[in-house]
C-alpha distance (Angstrom), angle and dihedral (degrees) to the residues before:
residue distance angle dihedral
M1 . . .
K2 3.77 . .
L3 3.76 120.0 .
Q4 3.77 113.8 -104.9
T5 3.75 115.2 -133.6
L6 3.78 109.4 171.0
A7 3.74 139.0 16.9
C8 3.73 106.2 -103.9
A9 3.69 105.7 -176.5
I10 3.73 121.9 0.3
A11 3.78 108.3 -21.5
L12 3.76 143.4 45.2
A13 3.77 114.4 -117.0
T14 3.77 109.4 -125.2
G15 3.76 98.8 168.5
G16 3.74 126.0 83.2
V17 3.72 145.5 171.4
F18 3.74 118.1 -69.0
F19 3.72 120.5 -126.2
S20 3.74 133.8 -170.0
H21 3.76 132.9 -128.3
T22 3.73 115.9 -114.7
I23 3.78 117.7 -131.9
N24 3.73 135.1 -179.2
Q25 3.77 116.5 -63.7
A26 3.76 96.4 -113.8
M27 3.80 93.9 55.0
A28 3.78 92.4 43.9
E29 3.77 92.3 52.3
T30 3.78 92.4 46.9
N31 3.79 91.7 51.2
A32 3.78 91.6 44.7
I33 3.79 91.2 53.4
N34 3.79 91.9 49.5
A35 3.79 92.0 47.8
S36 3.78 91.3 45.9
Q37 3.78 90.6 55.5
S38 3.78 90.9 53.3
I39 3.83 94.5 53.8
Q40 3.80 118.1 42.6
P41 3.82 130.8 162.6
S42 3.78 117.7 -103.8
Q43 3.79 125.3 -129.6
E44 3.82 89.3 -105.2
Q45 3.81 90.7 53.3
A46 3.80 91.3 49.7
L47 3.80 89.9 49.6
V48 3.82 94.9 50.0
T49 3.80 88.5 48.6
R50 3.80 90.4 56.7
Q51 3.80 90.9 45.8
L52 3.79 96.5 49.4
A53 3.81 95.2 41.4
T54 3.81 89.7 53.9
L55 3.80 91.5 47.8
V56 3.82 95.8 51.5
D57 3.80 89.6 44.8
R58 3.79 94.3 53.5
Q59 3.81 110.7 17.6
H60 3.81 108.1 37.0
Y61 3.82 117.1 113.8
L62 3.81 92.5 -114.7
N63 3.81 94.3 57.4
M64 3.80 85.8 -141.1
R65 3.77 114.1 163.3
L66 3.78 120.1 -129.0
D67 3.82 90.7 -120.7
A68 3.80 133.0 143.4
N69 3.80 93.5 -75.7
T70 3.81 92.6 50.6
S71 3.81 89.6 44.9
N72 3.78 91.6 58.0
R73 3.79 90.3 49.9
I74 3.82 90.8 50.7
L75 3.79 90.3 52.4
D76 3.80 90.8 50.6
M77 3.80 90.0 49.9
Y78 3.81 91.4 48.7
I79 3.80 93.7 50.2
D80 3.81 90.9 47.0
S81 3.80 90.2 52.2
L82 3.81 89.0 56.7
D83 3.79 97.9 38.0
P84 3.83 108.5 21.1
E85 3.81 94.7 162.7
H86 3.83 94.2 45.7
T87 3.78 92.5 -122.9
L88 3.76 100.6 118.1
F89 3.80 112.9 52.5
L90 3.79 124.1 50.9
A91 3.81 120.9 -121.3
S92 3.81 90.7 -115.6
E93 3.80 91.0 54.4
I94 3.79 91.8 51.1
E95 3.78 89.3 53.1
Q96 3.79 89.8 50.7
Y97 3.81 91.9 50.1
K98 3.81 90.2 50.9
K99 3.78 92.5 47.9
E100 3.79 93.2 49.0
Y101 3.80 102.5 37.8
G102 3.82 110.0 8.9
A103 3.80 103.2 94.3
T104 3.80 96.9 31.3
L105 3.80 103.9 41.0
G106 3.81 94.0 97.1
A107 3.78 93.2 51.0
R108 3.80 90.2 47.2
L109 3.79 91.5 52.3
K110 3.81 91.9 49.1
A111 3.80 86.4 54.3
G112 3.82 91.9 49.3
D113 3.80 91.7 -112.6
L114 3.81 108.3 150.0
S115 3.80 97.3 164.4
G116 3.81 94.7 107.8
P117 3.83 97.7 50.4
F118 3.81 91.2 42.9
A119 3.82 91.0 51.0
I120 3.81 91.9 49.7
H121 3.80 90.3 48.0
A122 3.79 90.3 50.1
H123 3.79 89.5 53.4
Y124 3.81 88.5 48.4
R125 3.81 92.0 52.8
A126 3.79 92.1 47.7
R127 3.79 90.9 51.6
L128 3.77 92.3 46.3
K129 3.79 90.5 51.8
E130 3.78 90.4 50.8
F131 3.77 90.7 50.5
Y132 3.79 95.0 54.8
E133 3.77 90.6 46.8
F134 3.79 90.1 48.7
E135 3.81 92.5 49.4
L136 3.79 92.5 46.5
A137 3.79 88.5 54.4
E138 3.82 91.0 48.0
L139 3.81 90.5 51.6
K140 3.78 89.1 64.2
K141 3.80 88.5 64.3
N142 3.79 126.7 75.3
Q143 3.79 111.5 -97.3
N144 3.80 124.7 -151.0
L145 3.82 110.1 -131.8
N146 3.79 93.5 179.5
Q147 3.80 108.2 75.0
P148 3.82 104.7 140.5
N149 3.80 96.7 -177.4
Q150 3.79 98.3 42.0
F151 3.80 126.3 93.1
I152 3.78 138.2 176.0
D153 3.79 124.3 -140.7
T154 3.78 108.4 -120.1
D155 3.80 99.4 -167.3
R156 3.79 115.5 50.8
E157 3.80 98.2 151.0
K158 3.80 91.9 115.3
A159 3.80 97.0 28.9
A160 3.79 122.5 114.5
F161 3.79 119.1 -99.9
F162 3.77 114.0 -98.8
S163 3.79 114.8 -97.8
S164 3.80 100.6 -148.5
K165 3.76 144.0 31.7
E166 3.80 89.9 -117.6
E167 3.82 92.4 58.5
L168 3.80 90.7 49.1
Q169 3.75 94.1 49.1
N170 3.79 91.6 48.7
Y171 3.79 90.3 53.8
W172 3.80 92.6 46.3
R173 3.81 90.7 52.1
K174 3.80 88.9 52.3
M175 3.78 89.1 48.7
L176 3.78 91.5 52.4
V177 3.80 91.5 51.5
S178 3.81 90.3 47.8
Q179 3.79 91.5 50.8
L180 3.80 91.8 49.2
I181 3.80 90.5 49.8
N182 3.81 90.4 51.5
L183 3.80 92.7 48.4
T184 3.80 93.6 45.1
I185 3.80 91.9 53.0
A186 3.81 91.3 43.3
K187 3.80 91.3 52.7
Q188 3.78 91.8 49.5
E189 3.79 90.6 49.9
D190 3.79 92.5 47.9
Q191 3.80 90.9 50.9
A192 3.79 89.1 52.1
K193 3.82 90.2 48.5
Q194 3.82 92.1 50.3
K195 3.81 89.3 51.2
A196 3.81 89.7 51.4
L197 3.82 89.5 52.2
K198 3.80 91.0 48.8
D199 3.79 91.9 49.3
D200 3.81 92.4 46.3
P201 3.85 113.3 21.4
S202 3.81 90.3 -179.9
L203 3.81 88.5 76.4
A204 3.84 88.5 73.0
N205 3.82 90.1 60.2
G206 3.79 90.9 -147.4
Q207 3.82 94.3 -52.7
D208 3.80 125.9 129.0
L209 3.80 101.8 -116.3
T210 3.77 98.4 -179.1
S211 3.75 114.3 -170.4
P212 3.81 119.0 -119.3
E213 3.77 118.7 -97.1
D214 3.78 112.1 -66.6
L215 3.78 96.1 -111.7
T216 3.77 130.6 142.7
P217 3.82 117.1 -119.0
V218 3.81 89.1 -104.6
Q219 3.80 91.1 51.4
T220 3.79 91.3 47.5
L221 3.80 93.3 52.6
T222 3.80 91.6 43.1
K223 3.80 90.0 54.3
R224 3.80 92.4 44.0
Y225 3.81 95.4 49.9
T226 3.79 91.8 44.6
R227 3.79 89.6 53.2
Q228 3.80 90.9 49.2
L229 3.78 90.0 52.0
E230 3.78 88.6 55.6
R231 3.80 91.1 49.9
I232 3.80 90.8 57.3
G233 3.80 86.9 61.8
R234 3.82 89.8 56.0
T235 3.80 94.2 57.1
K236 3.80 110.6 130.4
S237 3.77 132.6 -161.5
D238 3.82 87.5 -109.0
D239 3.80 88.6 64.2
V240 3.80 91.4 55.8
L241 3.80 93.4 42.6
E242 3.79 92.2 51.3
R243 3.81 91.3 51.5
I244 3.79 97.0 51.7
L245 3.80 97.8 39.3
N246 3.79 91.0 49.3
A247 3.80 90.0 47.3
M248 3.80 86.6 56.0
T249 3.81 96.8 46.4
L250 3.82 95.0 40.9
T251 3.79 89.6 55.1
Y252 3.80 85.6 69.3
D253 3.81 98.5 43.7
P254 3.84 140.3 -34.3
H255 3.81 95.3 -101.4
S256 3.78 102.9 52.6
N257 3.79 102.3 94.3
Y258 3.79 143.1 165.4
F259 3.81 121.9 -137.2
P260 3.80 122.1 -166.3
P261 3.82 115.2 -140.7
V262 3.83 96.8 -84.0
D263 3.81 93.5 47.8
A264 3.81 91.3 43.1
M265 3.78 87.1 65.7
E266 3.81 89.5 57.1
L267 3.82 90.0 50.4
N268 3.80 90.2 54.2
R269 3.79 91.2 47.0
Q270 3.79 92.5 55.5
T271 3.80 93.4 51.6
T272 3.82 98.4 41.1
L273 3.83 104.0 28.9
Q274 3.79 86.7 -125.5
L275 3.77 134.1 108.1
E276 3.77 135.0 176.6
G277 3.77 109.8 -124.9
I278 3.79 143.4 90.8
G279 3.80 100.9 -70.1
V280 3.81 106.5 -108.3
S281 3.78 135.6 119.7
I282 3.78 118.2 -140.8
R283 3.79 138.4 -170.2
P284 3.82 138.7 168.7
E285 3.77 113.9 -74.8
R286 3.76 113.9 -104.9
G287 3.78 110.2 -109.0
N288 3.80 96.4 14.5
E289 3.78 117.8 55.6
D290 3.82 91.6 -173.9
Y291 3.79 89.1 77.2
T292 3.78 129.2 64.6
K293 3.79 116.1 -157.7
I294 3.78 135.2 -162.4
E295 3.79 108.4 -108.5
T296 3.80 104.9 178.8
I297 3.80 136.0 4.6
V298 3.82 123.0 -144.9
D299 3.79 109.6 -120.1
G300 3.79 109.6 -114.2
G301 3.81 92.6 8.6
P302 3.82 123.6 131.2
A303 3.82 94.5 -93.6
S304 3.81 91.6 47.3
K305 3.80 92.4 50.6
T306 3.82 92.5 57.4
G307 3.78 91.6 62.3
Q308 3.82 87.6 -148.7
V309 3.81 100.9 90.6
K310 3.80 117.5 84.7
S311 3.80 134.0 -173.1
G312 3.78 107.8 -102.2
D313 3.81 94.5 34.0
R314 3.82 113.0 137.9
I315 3.81 117.3 -133.2
V316 3.81 107.9 -134.4
G317 3.80 100.6 161.4
V318 3.82 141.8 19.0
A319 3.80 128.2 -165.4
Q320 3.79 129.5 -175.8
D321 3.79 116.6 -135.2
G322 3.79 107.5 -65.1
A323 3.82 94.3 -4.4
A324 3.79 130.3 111.8
M325 3.79 120.8 -85.6
V326 3.83 112.8 -97.5
D327 3.80 116.5 -143.8
V328 3.84 105.3 -130.3
I329 3.81 100.2 179.1
G330 3.80 105.8 131.9
W331 3.80 93.3 19.4
P332 3.82 119.2 127.7
S333 3.80 115.7 -108.3
S334 3.82 92.1 -114.8
E335 3.81 91.6 60.7
I336 3.80 92.0 47.6
V337 3.81 89.9 51.2
G338 3.81 88.4 53.7
L339 3.81 90.2 55.7
I340 3.79 95.2 46.2
R341 3.80 98.8 47.2
G342 3.77 119.3 76.4
K343 3.80 146.3 130.2
R344 3.77 120.7 -38.9
G345 3.80 112.9 -94.1
T346 3.81 95.6 25.4
K347 3.79 121.9 114.4
V348 3.77 131.6 -124.0
S349 3.80 127.8 -175.4
V350 3.79 118.2 -144.7
K351 3.80 122.9 -163.3
L352 3.79 108.0 -145.4
L353 3.78 132.6 -166.3
G354 3.78 116.7 -162.4
A355 3.78 121.6 -134.7
G356 3.81 109.4 -76.6
A357 3.83 93.0 4.4
S358 3.81 123.2 133.1
M359 3.79 120.8 -120.3
N360 3.83 93.0 -103.5
Q361 3.81 87.4 61.2
A362 3.82 93.6 60.1
R363 3.81 115.0 126.0
V364 3.80 131.3 -153.8
V365 3.80 119.2 -134.9
T366 3.81 120.9 -171.3
I367 3.80 113.8 -151.0
T368 3.81 131.7 -174.9
R369 3.79 110.8 -133.9
D370 3.78 118.7 -124.3
V371 3.79 140.8 170.5
I372 3.79 111.2 -76.2
Q373 3.78 116.9 -155.0
E374 3.79 109.8 -147.5
E375 3.77 99.8 -143.9
D376 3.79 92.2 169.1
A377 3.77 92.6 61.1
G378 3.80 97.4 62.8
V379 3.81 134.7 88.1
R380 3.79 115.0 -47.9
S381 3.80 125.2 -164.1
R382 3.79 131.3 -169.5
I383 3.81 144.1 154.2
V384 3.81 126.3 -108.1
E385 3.77 127.1 -169.4
I386 3.79 128.9 -153.5
T387 3.76 127.2 -173.4
R388 3.81 120.3 -135.9
D389 3.81 123.4 174.1
G390 3.78 91.1 -12.7
K391 3.81 93.4 -53.8
K392 3.81 126.1 110.2
H393 3.79 119.6 -131.1
K394 3.79 123.6 -163.9
F395 3.83 124.0 -146.1
G396 3.78 132.6 177.2
V397 3.80 121.9 -126.9
L398 3.78 122.3 -157.1
E399 3.81 114.4 -168.6
I400 3.81 112.4 -161.8
P401 3.85 111.8 -173.9
S402 3.83 95.5 -176.1
F403 3.80 142.0 -17.5
Y404 3.79 94.7 -103.5
L405 3.79 129.1 178.9
N406 3.79 128.2 171.7
Y407 3.78 93.3 -139.8
R408 3.81 93.7 169.0
A409 3.80 91.7 58.4
R410 3.79 90.3 46.3
R411 3.79 90.9 50.0
A412 3.79 89.7 50.8
G413 3.80 91.8 50.4
T414 3.81 94.8 -118.8
D415 3.78 129.0 126.9
Y416 3.76 112.0 -72.4
R417 3.76 141.1 176.3
S418 3.80 125.9 -123.8
V419 3.78 134.3 179.4
S420 3.83 92.7 -129.3
E421 3.82 92.9 58.4
D422 3.82 92.1 44.5
T423 3.82 90.6 48.3
N424 3.80 93.4 47.2
K425 3.80 91.3 54.1
A426 3.82 91.6 46.1
L427 3.83 92.9 50.1
K428 3.79 90.9 51.9
S429 3.81 91.5 47.3
L430 3.80 93.7 49.8
A431 3.80 93.5 45.2
S432 3.82 89.9 52.3
Q433 3.80 89.0 59.4
N434 3.81 91.6 62.9
V435 3.78 97.2 -116.4
E436 3.81 118.9 178.3
G437 3.77 91.6 -132.5
I438 3.80 143.0 -20.7
I439 3.81 128.1 -115.3
I440 3.81 115.7 -151.3
D441 3.80 106.0 -153.3
L442 3.81 110.5 -153.4
R443 3.79 96.8 159.3
N444 3.81 111.3 140.3
N445 3.82 91.2 3.9
P446 3.84 106.9 145.8
G447 3.82 95.9 -163.1
G448 3.79 131.4 -116.3
S449 3.80 136.8 177.0
L450 3.82 117.8 29.4
E451 3.80 89.8 -158.4
E452 3.80 90.7 55.8
V453 3.79 95.5 48.5
A454 3.82 90.5 50.5
K455 3.82 90.0 53.6
M456 3.79 91.2 48.0
I457 3.79 93.8 51.3
G458 3.80 87.2 51.8
Q459 3.82 89.5 56.9
V460 3.82 91.5 66.6
I461 3.83 104.1 30.8
K462 3.82 128.4 60.4
E463 3.78 100.8 -131.6
G464 3.78 146.1 -42.2
P465 3.82 142.2 85.2
V466 3.81 116.9 -36.8
V467 3.82 104.0 -172.8
Q468 3.80 140.2 -1.1
I469 3.79 122.1 -137.5
R470 3.80 127.1 -160.6
D471 3.80 123.8 -165.5
G472 3.79 127.9 -151.4
N473 3.79 91.9 -91.0
G474 3.80 93.1 57.2
N475 3.80 96.0 -104.3
V476 3.82 112.9 145.3
S477 3.79 124.0 -153.1
V478 3.79 127.0 -177.1
F479 3.79 127.3 -140.8
D480 3.79 110.0 -146.8
D481 3.76 134.9 -166.2
T482 3.80 99.4 -100.8
D483 3.80 102.3 -178.1
G484 3.80 94.5 102.0
G485 3.78 96.5 -110.5
A486 3.80 96.0 -50.2
Q487 3.78 113.7 149.7
T488 3.79 122.1 -169.8
Y489 3.80 94.8 -167.9
A490 3.81 127.2 17.8
G491 3.82 100.0 169.9
P492 3.83 131.0 103.9
L493 3.79 115.1 -51.5
A494 3.79 137.8 -166.1
V495 3.80 126.6 -176.6
L496 3.80 121.4 -152.8
I497 3.82 116.2 -151.0
N498 3.81 138.7 167.3
L499 3.78 140.2 175.7
A500 3.82 90.2 -76.1
S501 3.82 92.5 57.8
A502 3.79 105.5 103.3
S503 3.80 147.2 169.1
A504 3.83 110.1 -17.4
S505 3.82 88.8 21.4
E506 3.77 88.3 59.6
I507 3.80 93.1 47.8
Y508 3.80 90.2 52.1
S509 3.81 96.8 46.8
A510 3.83 93.0 41.7
A511 3.81 93.1 51.9
L512 3.79 93.7 48.8
Q513 3.80 89.1 46.9
D514 3.81 93.1 49.6
Y515 3.80 92.6 47.6
D516 3.82 88.3 49.5
R517 3.78 84.0 -126.4
A518 3.82 98.5 127.6
I519 3.76 137.8 19.3
V520 3.80 110.1 -120.0
I521 3.81 115.4 -140.6
G522 3.81 134.2 -175.9
S523 3.81 131.3 38.1
T524 3.81 134.2 -31.9
T525 3.80 113.4 -73.5
T526 3.81 129.4 -119.0
G527 3.80 97.3 -91.2
K528 3.79 97.4 -128.6
G529 3.80 98.0 153.1
T530 3.79 99.7 159.5
A531 3.79 133.9 99.3
Q532 3.79 124.8 -139.5
V533 3.77 132.4 -159.1
Q534 3.78 115.0 -137.2
L535 3.79 110.7 -127.3
D536 3.81 102.4 -154.3
S537 3.81 98.5 154.9
L538 3.79 98.0 68.3
A539 3.78 119.8 128.6
Y540 3.79 91.4 -109.3
G541 3.80 128.3 16.2
Q542 3.80 125.1 -26.5
A543 3.79 138.6 -82.7
T544 3.77 142.4 -164.9
L545 3.80 120.6 -137.1
T546 3.79 126.3 -167.0
Q547 3.80 109.4 -126.9
R548 3.79 105.3 150.1
K549 3.77 142.0 38.6
F550 3.81 128.5 -142.6
Y551 3.79 125.2 -128.1
R552 3.78 131.1 -175.4
V553 3.79 119.2 -116.7
T554 3.81 85.2 -106.3
G555 3.83 89.1 60.8
G556 3.81 101.5 -109.3
S557 3.78 118.9 121.8
T558 3.79 121.4 -119.5
Q559 3.81 86.5 -147.5
N560 3.78 116.8 115.6
K561 3.80 97.6 -16.8
G562 3.79 94.2 58.8
V563 3.80 124.0 -166.5
V564 3.80 115.3 -45.9
P565 3.83 111.7 -146.3
D566 3.79 123.0 -123.8
I567 3.80 89.7 -135.3
K568 3.80 113.6 36.9
L569 3.81 121.0 -146.6
V570 3.78 130.6 177.4
D571 3.81 115.3 -62.0
I572 3.80 107.9 -134.8
Y573 3.80 94.4 -172.0
D574 3.77 130.7 86.0
E575 3.80 108.2 -110.8
E576 3.81 89.5 -128.9
F577 3.79 85.2 77.6
G578 3.80 96.3 68.8
E579 3.78 134.6 83.2
R580 3.78 91.3 -104.1
K581 3.80 90.3 71.7
A582 3.80 97.5 39.0
K583 3.79 120.4 113.6
N584 3.81 115.0 -104.9
A585 3.80 94.1 2.1
L586 3.81 113.4 171.0
K587 3.81 116.2 -107.8
W588 3.81 129.1 -105.3
D589 3.79 116.7 -108.4
T590 3.80 141.6 148.7
I591 3.79 141.1 -118.6
P592 3.85 129.9 -169.5
T593 3.78 118.9 -65.4
A594 3.80 118.9 -97.3
P595 3.82 112.6 -127.7
F596 3.80 108.8 -100.7
K597 3.80 140.4 146.8
R598 3.80 122.1 -127.3
E599 3.78 111.4 -125.2
G600 3.78 102.9 -166.7
S601 3.78 142.2 48.6
I602 3.79 104.3 -136.6
Q603 3.81 103.6 118.8
P604 3.83 95.8 69.6
Y605 3.81 88.0 61.5
V606 3.83 99.8 42.5
A607 3.81 96.0 95.8
Q608 3.82 92.5 51.6
L609 3.79 91.9 43.2
G610 3.79 89.8 51.2
E611 3.81 92.9 52.8
K612 3.80 92.4 49.0
S613 3.81 91.2 47.8
K614 3.80 92.4 48.1
A615 3.82 90.6 53.0
R616 3.83 92.0 51.2
V617 3.79 94.7 44.7
A618 3.81 91.6 50.5
I619 3.80 91.3 64.7
D620 3.81 99.2 31.9
P621 3.84 109.2 110.7
Q622 3.81 93.6 -148.7
F623 3.80 93.9 52.9
Q624 3.81 91.1 43.7
Y625 3.80 88.1 53.1
L626 3.81 92.8 50.0
E627 3.80 92.3 47.6
T628 3.81 90.6 52.4
R629 3.79 93.3 45.8
T630 3.80 90.5 50.0
A631 3.81 90.8 52.3
I632 3.82 91.5 48.8
A633 3.80 91.5 50.5
K634 3.80 90.6 50.1
Q635 3.80 90.9 50.4
A636 3.80 90.8 54.6
K637 3.80 93.2 43.9
D638 3.79 93.5 51.5
Q639 3.81 91.9 61.9
K640 3.80 107.7 99.6
Q641 3.81 96.9 -179.7
A642 3.79 134.4 50.1
S643 3.77 125.3 -153.7
L644 3.80 118.9 -120.6
D645 3.79 89.0 -146.2
I646 3.80 110.5 99.1
D647 3.79 93.0 -154.2
K648 3.80 92.6 55.0
R649 3.82 90.8 44.5
K650 3.82 89.8 51.9
S651 3.79 93.4 50.0
E652 3.82 91.4 49.9
L653 3.77 90.6 48.9
I654 3.80 94.0 47.2
A655 3.81 89.4 52.4
L656 3.81 91.1 54.7
E657 3.79 92.0 44.3
S658 3.79 91.4 50.8
K659 3.80 91.3 52.9
T660 3.80 91.7 47.2
L661 3.83 93.4 47.8
A662 3.79 91.3 47.2
A663 3.81 90.2 52.6
E664 3.80 91.3 48.8
N665 3.79 94.4 47.5
K666 3.79 92.5 46.8
R667 3.79 88.9 54.6
R668 3.80 92.2 46.9
A669 3.76 93.5 48.8
E670 3.81 91.6 50.6
T671 3.81 92.6 48.6
G672 3.80 95.8 48.0
L673 3.81 98.0 -102.2
K674 3.79 127.5 130.6
P675 3.84 112.4 -101.8
Y676 3.81 119.7 -122.0
S677 3.77 114.8 -103.6
N678 3.79 94.2 -140.9
W679 3.78 145.4 -7.7
E680 3.81 93.4 -91.9
S681 3.81 93.2 57.2
Y682 3.79 89.7 48.7
Q683 3.81 91.7 51.6
A684 3.80 93.3 47.3
S685 3.80 90.6 52.1
L686 3.80 91.4 49.2
D687 3.80 90.5 51.6
A688 3.80 90.2 50.9
L689 3.80 91.5 49.7
A690 3.81 92.7 49.0
E691 3.81 91.5 47.7
S692 3.80 94.1 50.6
R693 3.81 93.9 46.2
A694 3.81 92.2 48.7
K695 3.81 89.0 60.6
M696 3.82 93.0 54.5
K697 3.75 126.8 85.9
A698 3.79 112.3 -109.6
N699 3.81 93.9 -108.5
Q700 3.80 91.6 50.6
R701 3.79 98.2 54.3
P702 3.80 111.7 105.4
A703 3.78 115.0 -128.8
L704 3.78 114.7 -97.5
A705 3.79 114.0 -114.9
E706 3.79 93.1 -118.1
E707 3.82 90.0 52.6
E708 3.79 96.3 43.1
T709 3.80 92.1 53.7
F710 3.84 88.8 72.9
V711 3.81 89.8 55.5
N712 3.81 91.7 47.8
E713 3.79 91.3 49.7
A714 3.81 90.5 50.0
A715 3.80 88.6 53.1
N716 3.80 90.1 50.1
V717 3.81 91.0 50.2
L718 3.82 90.4 52.4
L719 3.79 89.6 49.9
D720 3.82 90.5 49.2
M721 3.79 89.8 51.8
S722 3.79 91.5 51.0
H723 3.81 91.0 52.2
L724 3.81 93.2 47.3
K725 3.79 92.7 49.7
N726 3.81 92.0 48.6
K727 3.80 95.4 51.5
C-alpha cells in the first residue's frame, strides 16, 4: 500500500502504511520463536501446499518449473507481500532469508514444508508488534509538526531496504509526524464541515451525518495502534498460508490465486450470485470505526425471517453454534463477515446493540444460515432518451455486472440462474419497446464464465467463431456460436467499456468489434486475456490456476493490451489498476486468424463518429468535470514526497481542494444547479449523498450524472451512426 500524502479529490487521506520497530537480533529471534510456536500449519494446510505446488509446477500455462530460480522469485514475492514499502525488514535480514530459503523454497513447498514461511511470518509479527509499541511510546512525547526542511518519501516500493535500526527509526518518526499532520488537518476540516451542517441543516438531506469521535490526533493514533496490536494476536495459520501460497501462484501470473475456506466462499459468490449467510449487509459505523452496523437486510433472508434484526443494529459479538461469544468491537468489517458467513443449515448467534442502546441492553439472536440469492447483482435493463433537433430518441441500456453462472446448481440438476438467460430476456424486452439501438454496459465488469460469454455473443451475431483459446502446449481451440444462426437482436449496438472491464468482458467487446457488429466506446480495458480453472477439490480451500490464453478471432491476444475502443472517452481510473502494470503479467502475442465473416459496416464511419463525439464531449459539463478531476488526481499522485511542515501541507491541500471545488461548481452552474459556497458545504453534501445511496439496494440507486454521461454519449454515437448510414 502506498502512503497517501494529500487529498486528491474529495477527502483527506488519514490512513497510512504501518511499520514496525526494529529491535536487536536476539530479541527479535526470541519473539519470532515464541510466535512461531503459537501458530503452526495443520496437516491439511501442508497437504494443500503439496497439491498446489505440484499443480503450478506441472499444469500452469507457462510450463515454468518450480526450480531454484522460481524459488527465489517466490521468496521475493512473499517478502514484498509482508513488507511492500521495504520499511520493516533490514537489508541484512533479507540476505539471510535468501541464503537460507531462496533456492530451496520451491522444493520445500512441493514437500509440504511450511516451516520457512511460517518462521518469516513470525518474525514479521514480532517486528510489527514492536513497531506499535514503539509508536505508542513516541506518542507520549511532544511532536514537532512544523519542520519546513524535512520531507518523507511516500513511495518506497522500489527503494532499498534500510541497513540499520537507526535509519528505520528515523523513518518511523517521520511517519508518525506525517500521520499526525494528516489527522490534525482532517480534524480541522471535519470541524468546519460540522459547522457548515449546523449553519445549513439542508446539506444533510435528511441523513444522520454523525461526526467522528471527538478525539485528538494523538488519541486517534493511540487507539488505532492499540487496535492493531490486538489484531496481531488474532493472526491465524490461514493468514500465513494464504500469504505464502499466493506468493507462489502470483510468481507465475496475477490471476493464479489461493483462497482459504472463508475467502473461497466469496469466490463462489462472485461466480454464482449466491452466498451462504444470514442475508445482511454491514459497514463501519459513521463516526466510530470500532463499531460495525447492519446497513440493509435481504427481504425473506434468514435475518429478516427472525423479525429481531433491524437496520442500524451494531454487531458487538458473534458466536458459532455451541461456541463462546467472540467480542468483535474494534474488528474490521471483513473479519466480522468471515465469522457470520458459513455453510447452509448451520447456526450463528449475533449479539446486537440497537442505536442509542447501552451495552446491558444488547440482545442475542440465533440465525440459521441459508443460501442468499443476490437478485440485485444480476443483469439490469432500462430505457434512456436523448433529444436531438427537437426530437426524442429512445435507446435500450443493458447493464451486465459480471458473466455469472451457478454451475453447481446446473450440475445438480436444480434451477439455476445464468447471465446468458437473463441477457436474452432483456434483449427481447428492449427490442419489443422499439428502441433505436441497444447499449451494452460492461463498465467495471470483471468477467466470469467463458461458456456464458460465448452464448451471449451468439445472441447478437448470426454465426461464426467468437474466441480462440491456446493452452500451454500450443494447442488452439475455437469457441463458435452454436445456436444455429439464431439471433435475438440484430439492431444497432454499442458496447461501453473502461479500464475495469476484464476477461469475459474483453472477449465480448473484442468479438463484437471484430465482427463490426457494435461500436465500442469508452477507455482501454484491463487486458486480462487469460483463463483459469477453478480448483475446488483441494484438501483445504480453493484456488484458480491459469491454463489458457484468449485470442480474438483476428488472432491478436486480449492479454496485456486489452481492447482499444473505437470512440475514446476519458479514463477515470489510474493506469496502475490495469494488467499492464501488474507484476508477472503474461505478454501480448498473436496466433493465426480464425475464418470469420464481418457482419456490420461500422469501421468506415469510426473516424467521423470520433470527430462528432470529440466535439460533443468538449462542451459537455460532465466530461469537462471528469477530465479536470482526472488531472487533479494525477497531480496528487505524481508527488513522491510529503512535507513534514503542517503549514505547507495545508497550503498544498487547499490548492487541490480549490481546483476540485471550482470543477464541481462549474459543472453545477452549467447544469442548472446552485454552486457550493465553500469546500465544507461540498463535503457535507457528498457525505449525505453517500449515506443515502448506501441504504439503497443496488438496482434502486439512480445513476450518478458523471456516470450517466457515458451512456448518453453512447446513445448519441449510435444516433450519429444511423444518420451517417442513411445519408
